[in-house]
RODO-2510 file (C-alpha; in nm, 4 decimals, decimal comma):
residues 182
     n   res          X          Y          Z
     1     m    -0,4057     2,1101    -4,7275
     2     r    -0,1173     2,2770    -4,5425
     3     a    -0,3515     2,3889    -4,2628
     4     l    -0,4750     2,0303    -4,2230
     5     q    -0,1188     1,9009    -4,1980
     6     n    -0,0379     2,1641    -3,9341
     7     l    -0,3487     2,0649    -3,7369
     8     q    -0,2555     1,6968    -3,7599
     9     r     0,0972     1,7715    -3,6329
    10     q    -0,0446     1,9733    -3,3415
    11     v    -0,2855     1,6944    -3,2421
    12     q    -0,0048     1,4391    -3,2562
    13     s     0,2035     1,6695    -3,0343
    14     l    -0,0608     1,6761    -2,7574
    15     i     0,0179     1,3355    -2,6079
    16     t     0,3155     1,1008    -2,5952
    17     r     0,4700     0,8163    -2,4011
    18     a     0,7883     0,8551    -2,1972
    19     v     1,0256     0,6611    -1,9728
    20     i     1,0961     0,7908    -1,6219
    21     g     1,4575     0,8747    -1,5483
    22     s     1,4283     1,0218    -1,2003
    23     v     1,1636     1,1492    -0,9584
    24     n     1,1562     1,4473    -0,7232
    25     a     0,8954     1,3684    -0,4574
    26     a     0,9973     1,6523    -0,2225
    27     t     0,7928     1,9226    -0,3946
    28     k     0,4209     2,0009    -0,3574
    29     c     0,3645     1,8581    -0,7036
    30     q     0,5950     1,5646    -0,7692
    31     t     0,8126     1,6110    -1,0760
    32     v     0,9772     1,3599    -1,3067
    33     d     1,2613     1,3696    -1,5543
    34     v     1,1738     1,1690    -1,8648
    35     s     1,3012     1,0447    -2,1985
    36     l     1,0662     1,0649    -2,4941
    37     i     1,0940     0,9086    -2,8357
    38     a     1,3715     1,0361    -3,0605
    39     s     1,5928     1,0943    -2,7521
    40     e     1,3980     1,4045    -2,6473
    41     e     1,4557     1,4757    -2,2756
    42     k     1,2255     1,6696    -2,0425
    43     t     1,3131     1,7653    -1,6849
    44     g     1,0888     1,8822    -1,4030
    45     v     0,7686     1,7520    -1,5623
    46     e     0,4793     1,7853    -1,3158
    47     h     0,3226     1,4502    -1,2286
    48     l    -0,0424     1,5148    -1,1473
    49     e    -0,1775     1,2487    -0,9120
    50     p    -0,5359     1,1724    -0,8060
    51     y    -0,6384     1,3301    -0,4751
    52     g    -0,5557     1,1013    -0,1820
    53     f    -0,3141     0,8817    -0,3763
    54     t     0,0565     0,9174    -0,4316
    55     s     0,3448     0,6960    -0,5321
    56     r     0,7072     0,7325    -0,6224
    57     a     0,7893     0,5441    -0,9381
    58     d     1,1276     0,3891    -1,0033
    59     a     1,3530     0,4720    -1,2960
    60     g     1,2367     0,2766    -1,5994
    61     s     0,8671     0,3265    -1,5254
    62     e     0,6540     0,4554    -1,8093
    63     a     0,4461     0,7721    -1,8294
    64     v     0,1843     0,9318    -2,0487
    65     l     0,2522     1,3010    -2,1035
    66     l     0,0178     1,5736    -2,2174
    67     f     0,1339     1,8953    -2,3774
    68     p    -0,1412     2,1555    -2,3241
    69     d    -0,1961     2,3596    -2,6392
    70     a     0,0612     2,1301    -2,8067
    71     d     0,3319     2,3396    -2,6378
    72     r     0,6314     2,1030    -2,6107
    73     s     0,7965     2,3336    -2,3564
    74     h     0,5418     2,2471    -2,0852
    75     a     0,4547     1,8817    -2,0290
    76     v     0,2324     1,7261    -1,7619
    77     a     0,2538     1,3570    -1,6658
    78     i    -0,0984     1,2257    -1,6092
    79     v    -0,0233     0,8544    -1,5675
    80     v     0,2881     0,6777    -1,4429
    81     a     0,2932     0,2977    -1,4442
    82     d     0,5457     0,0192    -1,4093
    83     r     0,4564    -0,2996    -1,5949
    84     r     0,7439    -0,4820    -1,4208
    85     y     0,5446    -0,4922    -1,0956
    86     r     0,1835    -0,4687    -1,2104
    87     l    -0,0434    -0,7025    -1,0157
    88     k    -0,1876    -0,9649    -1,2482
    89     g    -0,4863    -1,1960    -1,2180
    90     l    -0,7489    -0,9622    -1,0757
    91     a    -1,1071    -1,0699    -1,1286
    92     n    -1,3452    -0,8435    -1,3173
    93     k    -1,4106    -0,5196    -1,1209
    94     e    -1,1473    -0,5890    -0,8525
    95     v    -0,9179    -0,3065    -0,7381
    96     a    -0,5728    -0,3218    -0,5784
    97     i    -0,2925    -0,1084    -0,4419
    98     f     0,0465    -0,2777    -0,4746
    99     d     0,4199    -0,2236    -0,4870
   100     d     0,7366    -0,3925    -0,6105
   101     q     0,7843    -0,5910    -0,2846
   102     g     0,4589    -0,7863    -0,3054
   103     l     0,2662    -0,5717    -0,0556
   104     v    -0,0986    -0,5655    -0,1643
   105     i    -0,4309    -0,4233    -0,0527
   106     k    -0,6937    -0,5829    -0,2706
   107     l    -1,0643    -0,5089    -0,2866
   108     s    -1,1641    -0,8543    -0,4036
   109     r    -1,5070    -0,9886    -0,4890
   110     d    -1,4922    -1,1874    -0,1615
   111     g    -1,3743    -0,9027     0,0658
   112     i    -1,0695    -0,6926     0,1457
   113     v    -0,7369    -0,8768     0,1420
   114     v    -0,4226    -0,7234     0,2934
   115     d    -0,0996    -0,9063     0,2085
   116     g     0,2067    -0,7809     0,3934
   117     g     0,4395    -0,9652     0,1569
   118     g     0,6163    -1,1215     0,4556
   119     k     0,6600    -0,7841     0,6269
   120     a     0,4904    -0,6421     0,9381
   121     i     0,1601    -0,4572     0,9057
   122     t     0,1679    -0,1659     1,1498
   123     f    -0,1119     0,0659     1,2595
   124     i     0,0197     0,3979     1,3937
   125     n    -0,1235     0,7033     1,5684
   126     a    -0,4504     0,5338     1,6549
   127     p    -0,5868     0,5276     2,0104
   128     k    -0,7407     0,1870     1,9486
   129     a    -0,8455    -0,0585     1,6800
   130     r    -1,2091    -0,1634     1,6780
   131     f    -1,3336    -0,4737     1,5022
   132     e    -1,7090    -0,5186     1,4768
   133     m    -1,6804    -0,8833     1,3870
   134     d    -1,5302    -1,2080     1,5115
   135     v    -1,1511    -1,2115     1,5029
   136     e    -0,9539    -1,5266     1,4257
   137     a    -0,5777    -1,5522     1,4461
   138     t    -0,3622    -1,8404     1,3247
   139     g    -0,0597    -1,6925     1,5040
   140     q     0,0016    -1,5839     1,8622
   141     i    -0,1733    -1,2819     2,0160
   142     k     0,0401    -1,0931     2,2670
   143     d    -0,0483    -0,7996     2,4899
   144     l     0,1919    -0,5236     2,5883
   145     c     0,4236    -0,6613     2,3222
   146     d     0,6910    -0,4003     2,3853
   147     s     0,7180    -0,4656     2,7620
   148     n     0,7367    -0,8370     2,8496
   149     g     0,3748    -0,9085     2,7661
   150     l     0,2353    -1,2598     2,7516
   151     t     0,0709    -1,4391     2,4668
   152     m    -0,2892    -1,5481     2,5107
   153     a    -0,1651    -1,9092     2,5034
   154     a     0,0673    -1,8374     2,7972
   155     m    -0,2157    -1,6643     2,9871
   156     r    -0,4370    -1,9673     2,9257
   157     v    -0,1733    -2,2034     3,0709
   158     a    -0,1292    -1,9757     3,3757
   159     y    -0,5066    -1,9537     3,4342
   160     n    -0,5719    -2,3258     3,3910
   161     g    -0,3022    -2,4166     3,6458
   162     h    -0,3795    -2,1340     3,8876
   163     r    -0,3954    -2,2155     4,2612
   164     h    -0,3539    -1,9923     4,5664
   165     k    -0,3888    -1,9929     4,9441
   166     e    -0,7545    -1,9765     5,0408
   167     n    -0,8738    -1,7147     5,2923
   168     g    -0,5514    -1,7247     5,4906
   169     q    -0,6205    -2,0850     5,6064
   170     g    -0,3153    -2,2262     5,4351
   171     n    -0,5128    -2,4572     5,2056
   172     n    -0,4606    -2,4233     4,8321
   173     t    -0,7591    -2,3729     4,6082
   174     d    -0,8316    -2,6176     4,3314
   175     t    -0,7527    -2,5240     3,9748
   176     p    -1,0448    -2,3619     3,7870
   177     t    -1,3336    -2,6014     3,7267
   178     t    -1,3847    -2,4524     3,3803
   179     p    -1,0472    -2,4202     3,2077
   180     m    -0,9926    -2,1837     2,9187
   181     g    -1,0113    -2,3711     2,5896
   182     a    -0,6968    -2,4449     2,3975
***
């Protein structure tokens, strides 16, 4: 009977829930300081993350800790979540990456949706962007945006009203017979 009770205690000591106090994201393996039930504190707990994904949780986030071999001196955080910001309303089998500011990348049943949450979406360190589909924009498109570039709407106005001297004869050409559409 005593051996069974010891085994039960060991199994119960393998896994627990915790609340994140602080995060150290500067190390190769991110570490967290946590509070467990009964005011037990653990510092420098390794937070193992899936390959290719990382995040830095805020204080108050929740974690699931494992204690290999039921050794309470060495914990490993395997999941860190924050229900305060969890994205709600996904359809069955949808997947999303999100944060506390409303930025979302969602693999929806209808396609990929990127929501910048009112902030800029920036592509960096890429020689070009290639789209193998039609592109529609409800806002302005501007070239050379960092050096007095023009919007496509402004280029259209300039083209449609374009006239110049013809062959040095002093006569102005007519405007284009086929204007760019608005």
